[in-house]
N, C-alpha and C positions, 0 to 999 in steps of 0.2 A: 499535754506536754508542749513545751516551747523550745524549739531548736533554733539557736541563733549563734552567729560567729563560729561556725564549724567549717572545716575544710572537707570538701566532698569530691567525688569523681565526676559529677555533672551538676549543672545548675538546676535548681528547683525553684520555679517562680513563686511558689507558696512561701519560700523562705529567702527573701532577697538579700539578707545580711550574710548569707553563707557564700563562700567563694570556692572555686575549684582548686584542688590541691595541685601545686606546681612544684615538682621536685627541685627545680633550679633556684627557686626563691624561698621555698618553705622547708627545706631540709633541716635547717637549724631548729625548727620546732620539735623534731624528734628527740632532741636532747632532753626535753622535759620528761620524756618517758624512759630515760636511761640509755638511749641509743648512743653508742660510741662512734668515733670517727674512723675506727679500724676494727675489723671483725674477723671471724674465722670463716673459711669457705671449704666445701668438700662435695664430693659426689654423694647424693642422697639415695644410696642403694642399700639393699639388705642381702645377707647371705642367702644363697640359693637362687638369686635372680640372675640367671645367666643366658636366658633366651631373649632374642629381640622382641618377642611377643610380650614380655614382661614390661616393655617400655614403649607403648604405642605413640606417646608424644615425644619420645627421645629420652636420653639419660638425664635424670634430674640433678641439678646442681643447686645447693642451698647455702645461704649465709647463716651464721650462728645467731644473728640478731639483725634487726633493721640498722642501717648505718646512715650517719649524717652526710657522708661523702659518697660519690659514685664509686662503685667497686667494679673491677673487671678482672677476668681470668682468661688465659689462652687455653685452648684445647686442641688435641691432635687425635686423629683416628687412624689406625693402621690395621689392615686386614691381611690375612694370609693369602687371599686371592690377588693381592697386589694393589687393591684400592686403598686410597688414603684421602684424608681431608684435614684441614686446619681452620681455626676460626677463633673468635673472641666473643665471650659473653659479657654483657654490660648490665649491671644492676643499678638503676637510678635510686636515689634515697627513698626509703620506704618499701622497696621491692626486695623480696627475700628468696625467690626461686626463679630459675631459668632452666631451659632444657637444651642439651646438645643434640642436634638432629642426627639421626642414624641413617647412613647410606645403605643401599642394598649390598649385601656381601655374602660370601659363602666361606665356611671354615670358622676361623677365629678372628675376632675383632678386639683390639686393645684401645681403650679410651683413656687418655692421660690429661690431667690438668696441670698447668704450669704458670709461672710468672704472674701471680696475683698482684693487683694494685689496690691499696687501702684494705688489704686483707692478708691473712696467713693461711696456708694450707694446713688445716687442723684435723682433718679426718682422712677418709679414703680419697686418694688422688689418682688412683689407677684402677680400672675395672676391665674384666674380660667378658665378652659375650660370645656365644657359640651357636652355630647351626649344627644339627646332628650330623656326624660324619656319615657319608653315604655307604650303603652296603656294597661289597662285603667288608669294606674297611670300617672298623668300629672305633678305632683309636686314631687320633691325629696329634701332631705336634706343631704348634704355631711358633715360628721362630721370628723374632724381631731383632733389630740391630743390637739391642742391649739386654735382651732377655728372651724368655720362651715360656710357653704354657702347654700342658698336656690336656687334651679334652677327649671325652668319650661319650657315647650315646646311651649306655646302659647304666642307670642310676644305682644298680646294685653293686657296682664295682667301686673299690677304694684304692687310692694310690699309696704306695709305701716307698721308702728310700733306704739306702744303705751306702756305706763308704767303702765297701769291699765286696769282691766276688771271688769264689762263692761265699754266701753269707747265711748265717742263721740269725742275724741280728737286724731284722727289718723293722723300721719305725714308721708309724702312720704319718702321712702328710695331711694336715688339717684341711678341711674344705671338700667341696664336691666339684665336679667338672664345671668349668675349666680351672686348673690349678697351676699357678706360676711355679716354674722350676728354675734351679740355678744351673746355668750352662757354663759359667765361668770356671767352675771347679770340676776338673776332669775325673775326680774320684767320687762322684755322686752317681749312684745307680738307682733306677726307678723300676717299679713293677706294679701292675694292676692285679688286685685279687678280688675274688667274689666273696 
């Protein structure tokens, strides 16, 4: 096999015609592979991943495809214990995944992506993580400036909602703990059932 005129991540003296990939000068080459100049960006999480232990490297953020331009997105972390953090992730051309670092927290943590550059928020842009509520309290409500979430430690419980009390018409709320709830509507009631 003869490998020549390739772009690599490090120099190999056995192949002197190959050069090291440099995103600042070689990004245009991605266009030959269909890479656009504007892509989608989102949190790369799956349903049921709500414990910090699911994310030892941090919360993954992914692009929908490699991009010929540098992509950036702001993130914010807000926890019910009062801790918070903000930052920006930057994706150089050819890079498709970054991680939001997780701070130590107790209770509930909300991760939010915002203001992408050279990208659109095309998937999940907000995620909740929880630590198990301490005994004897088994249910917690995390309140944030513009929203809230209910979280609980027993996976056999499910959340239901109704618009009236007393009610015989309770509807299931999709998802498992933690579950975002609407606090702006004073006529929404919630209950946990086993």
